[in-house]
N, C-alpha and C positions, 0 to 999 in steps of 0.2 A: 362733430364731423364738419368740415367745410369742403365743399365742392366748387371748382370752377372749371370753365372750358374755354379755350380759344378755338375759334373755327375759321377754317380757311378753304372755301369752296374751290376747286379746281376744274373748270370746264374748258379745256384746251381741245383745238380742233386736230383733227386727225392729221391733217397735213403738216401742222407745226410740230406735233409730237413725232411724225415719222422722220422729219430732218434732224431731230436729236436723237433718234434711235431709241426712244422711250416707249413705253407701254402706250397705245393710242387710245386706249379705253378712256372715256370721261370719267371723272372721279370727284369725290368729295373728301378732303382730309379735315379730321378734326383732331384737335389736342385737347385733352382732358385731365384734370387731375383730382385727387381726393385727399383729404388730410383727416387721419384718423387719432384722436387723442386717446392716450392709454397711461394709466398709473403705472409708475416706475415699480419695477420689483427686485432691483439690486441697488445697493449703494456702495461707494467706495470711500472709506475713510483711511487717511493716510497721516503719519507722524514720525517724528525723528526721536531715536533713544540715544542718549549722550552719557558717557562715562569718563571718569578721571581716574588718574592714579600716578603714583611717582615711577611705575614700571608699566611698560605696555601690557603686561598680563592684569595688573591691577585694573587698569582702566577697562580692558575687555570683560573682567569678571564683573565689574560694577556695572558695565552696559548690560551684559546678559542678564544680571539679577533684575534690572529694572526692566527689561524687555519681557522676563517671564511673569513679573508681577503685572504687568500691563495686559499681556495675553489672557492671563488667568481671570483678570477682572473683565475683560470684555466677553470672555466666554461666558459669565453669568448673565450677560445681558442678550448675546446673540448665540443660540445652539450652533457649533459647528462653524464658526466664521472661518473664511478662506483668509489665513494670514500669511502674507509673503514678505521676504526682504528683498529690497530692491537695490540697495547698495551699502557698503560697509567701509568705513575708512579710519585708519589710526594715524594720528599726527604728533610730531614731537613738538613739546613746550619749551621755550627757551627764554631768557631773560628778557625784559622789555627793551633793554639798551642794546640789543644784539642787532646790527644792522645786516641782515643776512637776506639776499634774494638770489633767485636763479640765474638772473642776468648778469651779476657782477663776480667778481673773484670769488672762489670757494673759501670759506672759513672754516676752521676746526671747531669741534664741540668743546671749546674750553674758554676759560675766562667768561667774558660777557655772553658768549653764545654756548655756554654749557647748558646741556638738556635738564630740565629742572622738573620734567614730568610729561604724561602723555594723555591724550584724549583719544577716546573712541568713540564713533558715531555710526549709528545704524538707520537706514532708511526703511520704513515699513509701510505696507499697504494692506488693508483689510477690505475683502469683499463680502458683503453680507446680504441676506435677503430680508432681515429686520430693517426695512426703510425707514419705518417711524421711529425706531430707536437710535438712528444713526447719531442725531444730536446728543443724545444721552452718552452714546459712545464717546464721542468727542469729550464731553465734559468729564467722564470718568478718567480717559487717558490722560488728560490734564492734571487731574488730582494726583495721578499715579506716577507722575514725573515724566510724561512725554512732552517733548518740545514741538510747539507749533501743530497741535492735533487739528485737522480740519476734515470737513467733507469735500471730496474732490469733485464727485458728480454722481447723479442718479442715471440708471440706465434700464433697458430691458434685457433680460437673460436671452429671450427669443422674440422675435417679431415676424417670422414666416407667417402664421396664420393671420396677423393683423395686416401685412402687406397683400395677402390674398384678398382680404375683404376690400382693402383700398382698389385692387385691380377691378374687383368685380363692380364696385361702386363707380369707377371712373369709366369703365366699359359702359355701364347703363345710361351714365351721363352723357357719354358720348353718342350714343345711338339717339337719344332725345335731341341732341343738338343736330345731328346729321338729318334726322327726319324733318326737323323744322327748316333746316336750310332747303331740303329737296322739296317740301311743300311750297316755299316761298318762291324757290326758282322755277315751280312748274314742271319738275321731273320727278322720275319714280325712283326711291333709293333702292339700290342692289345690296347684294352680300358684301360681306368684308373681304378685302383684297390682302389686307397686312395689318398687323399690330405691333408698335414698337414701344418697348419699355423705355422711357426717359428718366426714371429713377435714379439717383445716385444709388449706387449698391453698396456703398460702404457702412461703417457703424451709423446707427441712427442717432438723431439729434440728443444732446445731452441736457439735462437741466442745469442751470448755473447757480443754484443756491450753494453758498459756500459759508461755512461757520468756522471761526478761527478762535483759537484760545492760546493763552501763554501757559509757560509751565509754572505750577504752584508749588508751595512747600509741601514738605513731607506730610503724608496722611495721619489722621487723628491715631491714638492708641486703639487697639482692637477693643470690641468690635468695630469696624469703620461704619460710618453713616452711609445710609443709601446713597448712590449718585445722584446728582442733580438732574432731573427730568428735564428733558429740553424737547418740548412738543413741536413735531416738524409734519407738515402736510406738503410734500413735494408737489410742484406743479407736474401736469400730464406731459409725457413725452409725445410729440406730434410727428406721426410717421406720415411721411409725403409720398404718395404714389402718383406718378405722372406717364400718360401714355398717349401716343399717336395711332389714331385708327384711320385707315384708308377704306373708304366705301366706293363699290362699282355704282354708276348710274345706268339704270335700266333703259334700253332703247324704247 
């Protein structure tokens, strides 16, 4: 846990504040922050699945068969992984001498531009709580024919309690700073007038660990060897909580 605080005492005269229409009470403003590290409890593994065939159906069947084998293999490492399809596409394959593009004149699918086959590609994303096995999942997906398997990110499934802890610690630090300012200024610290949360309320920071692998050849005949274990210890997710506290100054 790391904490820091920026303090800004504000002792403004009643006359000056009256001219601006603001609250005339003198105050002390403290900006405080707390950073709480937490081990991630979720990982995202992504990869592509590629299929080829002389017809569109053949390409899709090849893609689906490969996808099913990968999903079955990953289920053996992580119980109940959340596997989602992000994108799917089918493309026509033509001869290499076909000069065909969408900006020129259209060409018929004959001669040099005759269709010789199809490819089917599926983008997949796996969310798992087996954080320490995410690297092994990448290894196995590569063996089973996935294209460019990788760890996209680590994250926290829920950080509300962590943020509550951060708020409590930031408030405690703010009070210490305000008391020090009041003592040094020769005034008495009053109660809290307001508290503002300056934290970014979007998704928490993500770990930047990325593992990549290239597609490998067909697996060995059954029984297949165990997957190559990749030991990973992802770095902590740092949750930053930043607040601003306004204290009154007692007369």
